[in-house]
C-alpha positions as CSV (number, residue, x, y, z in Angstrom):
1,M,177.7,61.6,-136.6
2,T,178.9,64.9,-135.1
3,W,175.3,66.0,-134.6
4,F,174.3,62.8,-132.8
5,L,177.4,63.0,-130.5
6,C,176.4,66.5,-129.5
7,W,173.0,65.3,-128.5
8,M,174.4,62.6,-126.5
9,I,176.6,64.8,-124.5
10,A,173.8,67.4,-124.0
11,L,171.7,64.5,-122.7
12,S,174.4,63.0,-120.4
13,T,175.0,66.5,-118.8
14,Y,171.1,67.2,-118.3
15,Q,170.3,66.1,-114.7
16,Q,166.7,67.4,-114.3
17,G,165.2,64.5,-116.4
18,A,166.6,62.3,-113.4
19,S,165.0,64.5,-110.6
20,E,162.0,63.6,-108.6
21,P,159.4,66.3,-107.8
22,T,160.8,67.5,-104.6
23,D,164.2,68.0,-106.4
24,W,162.6,70.6,-108.6
25,M,161.8,72.8,-105.5
26,K,165.5,73.3,-104.9
27,P,166.5,76.9,-105.7
28,S,169.4,77.1,-108.3
29,G,171.5,78.9,-105.8
30,W,171.2,76.3,-103.0
31,S,173.9,73.6,-102.5
32,G,173.6,70.8,-100.3
33,N,170.6,68.6,-98.8
34,F,167.5,70.9,-99.4
35,W,165.6,68.9,-96.8
36,G,168.4,68.6,-94.2
37,P,169.2,70.7,-91.0
38,A,170.7,73.8,-92.7
39,A,167.8,74.1,-95.0
40,S,165.3,73.7,-92.2
41,R,166.7,76.4,-90.1
42,A,166.9,78.6,-93.4
43,R,163.4,78.0,-94.0
44,S,162.4,78.8,-90.4
45,A,164.2,82.0,-90.7
46,G,162.8,83.1,-94.0
47,E,165.8,82.8,-95.6
48,L,164.4,80.3,-98.2
49,P,161.2,80.9,-100.1
50,P,158.1,79.4,-98.8
51,I,156.9,76.2,-100.6
52,P,153.6,76.8,-102.6
53,M,150.7,74.4,-101.9
54,T,149.1,72.5,-104.7
55,R,145.6,70.9,-104.5
56,A,147.0,67.5,-104.1
57,M,149.3,68.6,-101.3
58,T,146.6,70.3,-99.5
59,Q,144.5,67.2,-99.7
60,W,147.4,65.1,-98.4
61,D,148.3,67.4,-95.6
62,R,144.5,67.3,-94.4
63,W,144.7,63.4,-94.6
64,G,148.0,63.1,-92.9
65,R,146.7,65.3,-90.1
66,T,143.8,63.1,-89.7
67,V,145.3,59.5,-90.0
68,L,149.2,59.6,-89.1
69,R,150.5,59.2,-85.8
70,E,154.0,59.5,-84.5
71,G,156.1,56.7,-85.2
72,D,154.2,55.4,-88.2
73,I,156.0,53.9,-91.1
74,V,154.9,55.4,-94.5
75,F,155.6,53.4,-97.8
76,R,155.5,54.6,-101.3
77,L,156.4,53.7,-104.8
78,G,158.9,56.3,-105.8
79,D,160.2,57.4,-109.1
80,A,164.0,57.5,-108.3
81,R,165.9,56.9,-111.8
82,T,169.5,56.5,-113.1
83,M,171.0,56.9,-116.5
84,I,169.9,60.6,-116.8
85,G,166.4,59.8,-115.9
86,C,166.0,56.8,-118.3
87,F,166.3,53.6,-116.0
88,P,163.5,53.4,-113.4
89,L,165.4,52.2,-110.4
90,S,162.6,52.5,-107.8
91,W,160.1,50.5,-110.1
92,F,162.9,47.9,-110.9
93,I,163.5,47.4,-107.1
94,A,159.8,47.2,-106.3
95,N,159.1,44.7,-108.9
96,A,162.1,42.5,-108.5
97,T,161.5,42.1,-104.7
98,G,157.7,41.6,-105.3
99,S,156.7,44.7,-103.3
100,P,154.3,47.4,-104.2
101,F,156.8,49.9,-102.6
102,S,160.3,51.1,-103.1
103,H,160.7,53.4,-100.2
104,T,159.9,54.0,-96.6
105,G,160.1,56.8,-94.0
106,I,159.1,57.4,-90.4
107,V,156.5,59.8,-89.3
108,A,157.1,62.4,-86.3
109,I,154.5,65.1,-85.4
110,E,156.4,68.4,-85.0
111,D,154.5,71.6,-84.2
112,G,151.2,69.7,-84.8
113,D,152.3,68.8,-88.3
114,P,153.2,65.3,-89.6
115,V,156.7,65.2,-91.0
116,V,158.7,62.2,-92.4
117,Y,162.2,61.3,-91.9
118,D,163.8,59.2,-94.4
119,C,167.0,58.6,-96.3
120,S,167.9,59.9,-99.9
121,S,170.9,60.4,-102.2
122,A,171.4,63.8,-100.5
123,S,171.4,62.2,-96.9
124,I,168.9,62.0,-94.0
125,Q,166.1,64.5,-94.8
126,R,163.0,65.7,-93.0
127,Q,160.0,66.7,-95.2
128,P,156.4,67.7,-94.5
129,F,154.3,64.6,-95.3
130,H,152.4,66.5,-98.0
131,V,155.8,67.3,-99.5
132,W,157.0,63.5,-99.3
133,M,154.0,62.4,-101.0
134,L,154.8,64.3,-104.1
135,D,157.4,61.6,-105.0
136,C,154.8,58.8,-104.7
137,V,153.9,57.7,-108.1
138,G,151.8,54.5,-107.2
139,P,151.1,52.3,-104.2
140,M,151.1,53.9,-100.8
141,G,150.7,52.5,-97.3
142,V,151.1,53.0,-93.7
143,K,152.0,50.7,-90.8
144,R,151.9,51.2,-87.1
145,L,153.3,49.5,-84.1
146,K,151.1,47.4,-82.1
147,P,149.6,49.2,-78.9
148,D,151.7,47.2,-76.4
149,L,155.0,48.5,-78.1
150,R,154.3,52.1,-78.7
151,H,156.1,53.1,-75.5
152,H,159.2,52.7,-77.8
153,I,158.2,55.3,-80.2
154,P,160.0,58.4,-78.6
155,G,163.4,56.5,-79.0
156,V,162.6,55.6,-82.5
157,I,161.9,59.4,-83.2
158,A,165.2,60.5,-81.2
159,F,167.2,58.2,-83.2
160,C,165.8,59.6,-86.5
161,R,166.5,63.2,-85.3
162,N,170.1,62.2,-84.4
163,L,170.8,60.9,-87.8
164,F,169.3,63.8,-89.3
165,E,171.4,66.3,-87.4
166,K,174.5,64.3,-88.2
167,Q,173.7,63.9,-92.0
168,V,174.8,60.4,-92.1
169,P,175.7,59.8,-95.9
170,F,173.6,57.5,-98.2
171,D,174.9,54.0,-98.6
172,Y,175.2,53.3,-102.5
173,E,176.7,49.9,-101.7
174,F,173.9,48.9,-99.5
175,L,176.0,47.3,-96.7
176,L,174.7,46.7,-93.3
177,D,177.2,48.7,-91.2
178,D,176.2,52.0,-89.6
179,T,178.5,54.3,-91.3
180,K,176.2,54.9,-94.1
181,L,172.5,54.3,-94.8
182,Y,170.0,53.7,-97.4
183,C,166.2,54.3,-96.6
184,L,165.1,50.7,-95.7
185,E,168.0,50.3,-93.4
186,M,167.4,53.6,-91.6
187,T,163.9,52.5,-91.0
188,E,164.9,49.1,-89.7
189,K,167.6,50.4,-87.5
190,A,165.5,53.1,-86.0
191,F,163.3,50.5,-84.4
192,R,166.1,48.1,-83.8
193,S,167.8,50.8,-81.7
194,Q,164.9,50.2,-79.3
195,G,165.2,46.5,-79.4
196,L,162.5,45.9,-82.1
197,A,163.7,43.9,-85.1
198,L,160.9,44.5,-87.7
199,S,162.3,42.2,-90.4
200,E,165.4,40.4,-91.4
201,P,167.5,41.3,-94.6
202,V,166.9,39.2,-97.6
203,R,169.8,37.9,-100.0
204,I,169.5,39.8,-103.4
205,G,169.7,36.4,-105.2
206,D,166.7,35.5,-103.4
207,W,164.3,38.3,-104.3
208,E,161.1,37.2,-105.4
209,N,160.9,38.3,-108.9
210,L,164.5,38.6,-109.8
211,I,164.4,35.8,-112.2
212,Q,162.2,37.9,-114.3
213,Y,165.1,40.6,-114.8
214,P,168.3,38.3,-115.4
215,L,169.8,40.8,-118.1
216,T,168.9,43.8,-115.9
217,A,170.3,42.2,-112.8
218,F,173.5,41.2,-114.4
219,A,174.1,44.8,-116.0
220,F,173.3,46.4,-112.6
221,L,175.7,44.2,-110.5
222,R,178.6,44.5,-113.3
223,C,178.2,48.4,-113.3
224,S,178.3,48.3,-109.4
225,G,181.7,46.8,-109.8
226,L,182.9,49.8,-111.8
227,A,181.3,52.4,-109.7
228,L,181.6,51.3,-106.2
229,E,184.5,50.3,-103.7
230,H,182.4,47.3,-102.6
231,P,180.5,45.8,-105.7
232,I,176.9,44.6,-105.1
233,S,176.6,40.9,-105.4
234,L,173.9,38.3,-105.4
235,E,174.9,37.1,-101.9
236,Q,174.4,40.5,-100.4
237,A,171.6,40.8,-98.0
238,V,169.3,44.0,-97.9
239,Y,166.5,45.2,-96.2
240,L,163.3,45.3,-98.3
241,P,160.0,47.2,-97.9
242,G,158.4,43.9,-98.7
243,N,154.9,42.4,-99.1
244,D,152.5,40.4,-97.0
245,H,155.0,37.7,-96.2
246,Q,158.4,39.4,-96.1
247,G,160.2,42.7,-95.5
248,I,159.1,45.4,-93.2
249,W,155.6,45.3,-94.5
250,A,155.1,41.9,-93.2
251,S,156.4,42.5,-89.6
252,P,154.4,40.9,-86.8
253,L,155.1,44.0,-85.0
254,L,153.0,46.2,-87.1
255,N,149.4,46.9,-87.9
256,T,148.2,47.9,-91.1
257,V,146.8,51.5,-91.1
258,F,146.3,52.2,-94.7
259,A,147.2,50.6,-98.2
260,R,146.4,51.9,-101.7
261,E,147.1,50.2,-104.8
262,G,148.6,51.7,-107.8
263,K,150.0,51.3,-111.2
264,R,153.3,49.1,-111.6
265,I,155.4,48.7,-114.6
266,P,153.5,46.6,-117.1
267,E,155.4,43.2,-117.9
268,P,154.6,41.7,-121.2
269,N,153.9,38.0,-121.2
270,R,156.7,36.6,-123.5
271,G,160.3,35.8,-123.5
272,Q,162.0,32.7,-121.9
273,F,165.7,31.9,-121.8
274,N,167.2,28.9,-120.0
275,G,164.2,28.7,-117.5
276,L,164.4,32.6,-117.0
277,S,161.8,34.9,-117.7
278,L,162.8,38.0,-119.8
279,Q,159.5,39.7,-119.5
280,G,160.9,42.0,-117.0
281,D,164.1,42.9,-119.0
282,L,161.6,43.6,-122.1
283,S,159.3,46.0,-120.2
284,I,162.5,47.8,-118.7
285,T,163.9,48.0,-122.2
286,M,160.7,49.3,-123.7
287,F,160.6,52.0,-120.8
288,V,164.3,53.0,-121.5
289,A,163.9,53.1,-125.2
290,G,160.7,55.4,-124.6
291,Q,162.4,57.8,-122.0
292,L,165.4,58.1,-124.5
293,R,163.1,59.0,-127.3
294,R,161.2,61.6,-125.2
295,S,164.3,63.2,-123.9
296,Y,165.9,63.4,-127.5
297,T,162.6,65.1,-128.7
298,E,162.2,67.4,-125.6
299,L,165.7,68.4,-124.9
300,P,165.8,71.7,-126.9
301,V,162.5,73.0,-125.3
302,R,163.8,71.8,-121.8
303,L,166.9,73.7,-122.2
304,I,165.3,76.7,-123.4
305,C,162.8,76.8,-120.6
306,D,165.4,76.5,-117.9
307,L,167.5,79.4,-119.5
308,L,164.5,81.6,-119.9
309,L,162.0,80.5,-117.2
310,A,164.1,79.6,-114.3
311,P,164.7,83.3,-112.9
312,R,161.0,83.9,-113.4
313,L,159.9,80.7,-111.7
314,T,162.3,81.7,-108.8
315,G,160.7,85.0,-108.5
316,S,157.2,83.6,-108.4
317,I,158.0,81.2,-105.6
318,V,159.5,84.0,-103.4
319,A,156.4,86.0,-104.0
320,A,154.0,83.1,-103.1
321,D,151.7,83.7,-100.1
322,T,153.8,83.0,-97.1
323,G,150.7,81.5,-95.5
324,T,151.4,78.4,-97.6
325,R,154.9,77.6,-96.0
326,P,154.6,74.0,-94.2
């Protein structure tokens, strides 16, 4: 029992399992938003190590320079997780809302390079597009304002840059006021600042596939009451990435530039309870169980790697070719 408790304590304090790929780029000595204004200035001044380019990043950089235009909205399925990396929050939101996507950002062209403004738990961030795509694990899409509306784009980008400099905090309560923002809210309000309402918020209880996740939804709402000042409820309305008939993706003000399908969480076709399908809950349960088992197995190796290889990794990044800096 003592051995089991030690393992659980180690798992609960080990945070990297919950990180997305771009989080791993953050040097151990850096505090704060690694993609915020301070980090951007430090990176430009050479005070932060350059970002090494992988083959995939090079391909996305080339693609972005060819396809993307200022003001485009980029969509992706992310891999944000909670519960020390075991609960697939992005996948749950995407599947429960009937959307291929979980996250959006707005493209700006700066010094000839496409960058993406979005909102993460660290606050408003700006990333090169090829870095932003590192956190995409499935479907990806691009929408663009219709030609007669594109004169609003400078104002949209100015809104994003203003939020970026102010570092407006992330809204864990998903409220619709302006004191804090979540990613879809930032995208929607950037366009609304110019008089363009892309979509209307959708009541959580009306999410298309929430009926497939009754137990997960109940647990999520109950936990919000313990962790947040304003608990999340089924009556609360939120902005959604959407699909062909709701959310930002369905906006009549936008044209589709690109849409790529990808893998979603597999949902077993079994389990009914009082008219509600439990298939989503079963898939989430199997995913969480698999992640806990993997974390338990890999934890010793991961901890040793962090202790022994982290200084070596930092040195290799610093020594990388400065020509690879975005």
